[in-house]
N, C-alpha and C positions, 0 to 999 in steps of 0.2 A: 561193600564199601571198603572193607579192610584191604582187599586186593587192589582196588582203585587207588587208594592212598599209597599202598606199598609200591605200585607200579611207578608212580610219580617219584617216590623216593629212589627207587632202583634206577630210574632214568638219569637221576642227578648224581648217582654214586660214581666214584672214580673206579675204573677197571684197571687192575694191575697185572692181568694175566696175559697169556700169549694171544696174539691176534686181536680182533675186536670183541667188544663186550657182547655176550650172547643176548639174543632177543628174549624179551620177557615171555615166559611160557605160562599160560593159565594153569594154576595148580602145580607149577614147576617147583622143584625142591633143591635148586642149587644153593650153595652157601650164601651167595649174595642175595638171592631172592628170599631166603629164610631170614637173613639179617634185615632186609627191607620190610618184611612182614612184622618182625618183632618191633622195629622202630615205628611202623605205622600203628600197631596196636597201642604202644605207649602214647603216641600222639593223640589218638582218638580217646584213650582213657583219660588223658589230661583235659579233654574238653567235656568230660562227663558232667561236671558241675557248672551250670551256666553262671555267667557273671551278671551282676545287677542290670547292666545296660541291656543285656540280651532279654532278660525277663521283662524289663520296661518296654522294650521294642515290641515284644510279643503282645504285651498288654495293649499297647497303642494300636497295633495292627488289628487286634480283636475288636476295636472300636469302643473299648471301655473308657470311662472318663475319670475314674477314681483309682489310681494305681496303688492305693493303700490297703486294698482288700487282700489280706493274707491268704484266704482260702483259694482265691483265683491264682495268686502268685505260686502257691504250693502246687496247684494243678499244672501250671506251666512247667515247673521244675520236674514234676513226675513224668509229664509227657516228654520233656527233653531227655531225662534219664532213660526212658523206654526207647527213644530213638537211638541214642548212643549205644545202649545195650544191644539193640538189634543190629547195629552196624558192626559190632564186635563179634557177632556169631558167624 
């Protein structure tokens, strides 16, 4: 996931070098690719804590009818944290 986000960021970065911007290379370590990965990591980390609307939407998708159950809401948050943590690996 990290490289997927980084690639999108890289594609939108301005290239000020000679010739055309180098093609993204999987696992590449050019300065611009490294910059894109750092930016992607920060963007994904910023999404680590779900907003209330995200938790509510998850609750509704699960088919529950009482969105005030804190235990289920906490489980949704834990699951979301786990997904974001896995994306950052």
